[in-house]
N, C-alpha and C positions, 0 to 999 in steps of 0.2 A: 670616612666611608666604612660600611659594614664589611668585614673581612670574609671573603668566600661566599659561595651561594648557600644561603640558608644555614649559616653557622657551620656545623660539623660535616656537611655534605662534601662530595667531590666535585671539582670543576670538570667540565667536559674534557679539557686537556689532560688532567690527571687520570681520568678514566681511560682515555685513549692510550696514554703512556702505559698504564697498568695492563690494559688488554694486549698491547703490542709486546710487552715483556712476557706476559703469560703465553701468548702465541709463539713467541721465540722459544720459550722453555718447552712447550709441548712439541714443537718441531724438532728440537734437539733430542728430547726423550724418545720420540717416535723414530727419528733417524738412528739413534743408538739401538733401539729395539730391532729395527730392520737389519742393521749390520750384525747385531747379535744373533738374530734369527738365521741370517744367511750363513754366518760362521757355524752356528749349531747344525744347520742342515748339511753343510759341507763336512762337518765333523761326523755327523750321522752317516753320510754317504761313504766317507772314508772308513768308518768303523764297520759298515756293512760290507764294503769291498774287502776289508781285511778279513772279516769273518768268513766271507764267501771264499776268498783265496785260501784261507786256512783249511776250510772244509774240503776244498778241492785237493789241496796238497795232501791232506790226510787220506783221502780216498785213493789217490795215486800211490802214496807211500805204503799203505796197507797192502795193496795189490802187488806192488813190486817186492815188498818184503816176503810175500808168499810165493815168490818165483820158485819154479821147480825145474830141475834139469831134465825135462821130458824129451825122450828120443823117439823119433818116428821115421819110418821108411817112406820114401816117396811112392806115389801111386804105381809107377812103373817098376817098382821093386828096387833092390839094391840095399846099400848100407843105410842103417838108421842114423839120422843126424840130430844133433841137439837143437831144439826149436827156441832160438833166441836171436832176434835181429835188432840190434840197437843202432840208430842213427842219431844225428844231432836234433832233428825235429820229429822223430818217430821212434817208438819203442814197441816191438812186438815180442811177446813172451808168453809162457804158460804159467798159470798161477793156481794156487790152492784157494786163494781168497779173491774172487772176482770183484770189481767195483760194485756191480749190481748183480747179486746172485740170480742165477737162472732159475726158471720155474722148477725144472727137474733137479733132484739132488745128484749132482755130478761132481766127481772128484777134481777133474782138471778142466780148466777153461783157458782157451787161447784169448789173449787180450791185446788190443792194439790201441796205443795212445798216439795220436798224430795231430800236428798243427795243420789246419786246412785253410786254404784261401778259396776264392771263388764265391759261389752263391751263398754258402753257409760258412763264413770264416769263423775260426775259433779252434778250441781243442776238442777233437772228436774222440769218442770212446767207442770201440767196437769189441764185441765178444762172440765167441763161438765155442760150443761144447766139443770136447774131445772124447774119443778119437775122431779125426776128420782128415781127409786127404789134403784139404786146402785150408789149413788152420788160419793163415794170415791173409787169405784172399779178401778183397774189398766187400764188405757187407754194409747194409744201412747202419749208420752209427746209432748206438743206444742213446747217446747224448752228444750234443755239440755245445760246448760252453763258449758263448760268443764274447764273454768278457776277457778271455785270454788272448792277448795280442802276440805274445811270444812264449814258447816253451822250449827249453833246451835241455837235452839229456847228455850226460857224460858218464864214462864207465871206468871203474878202477881195476887196474891190474894188480896181481899179487905183489909185484915189485914196488907198488906205490905210485905208478904214473897213471894219470887220467887220460883216457882215449876218447876221441870224438865219435867212434863207432865200435861195434862189437858184433862179430858174426859167430854165433854159437857152433855152427857146423864146422867152421875152421878152427876155432879155439878149443872145441870139444869140452868146454866148461862154461859156467856162468861167470860174469865179472864178480869181483869181491863186493862191490857196491855200485849203486847208481846214484848220480847226483841230478836233481831236478831243479831247474831255475824257471820261475814263472813271472811274467810281466803282464799285468792286467790293464785294461783301459776302462775307466768308469767315468761317464759323462765327459769324455774327451780328455781325461787326465790319465797319463800313463804312470804306472807305479811298479817298480821292480821289487820283488820280494826276496829275502835272503835265500840262498840255495839250500835245498833240503837234501841231506845225504842218507840214503837207505842201504843198510847192510843186507846182503843176500845170504841168509843163514844156510839155505839149501845148497849154495855153491861151495860151501866148505867141505873138504873131503871127510 
């Protein structure tokens, strides 16, 4: 009998086997591509989240580093007290370098960073030009960063202990440093960033 169909041609079976092998290879390659693309996208998201968190931390750090031991008397008169109120999830202070410079060239800006919940959750940034009788009263935030899930502030004493709060009016000075810890949520993934410690040069005698 003559071997094969028309000498050097493929039989239907061989053709089917070759096609199914090719299909399997294409499926594997595409699957790999899809996994690779997903991993790449995740990597991109992470890189973007890191970049975003880093920029945010730099904005906060620059403002906090510009803290000034600003003293102001209350509206009803009396002794001037130092404007700096630090809590675990809120920091209100006076700075020479506001996160978002105000339109008018003003030396001192009251800034409040606070972690908000409710309608617009995230890290809110508020600013007010000084002098002002109510420097830390609630204003509309300049910005609310919704990617921030947690923001914790702690305050360094001259003795080396970290405190969870700092009241400038009682302490009569600024803390030596402020530590900021940020946790972000990007596409449902939480990520805690290493704490950032900012020294307050103006607080030194």
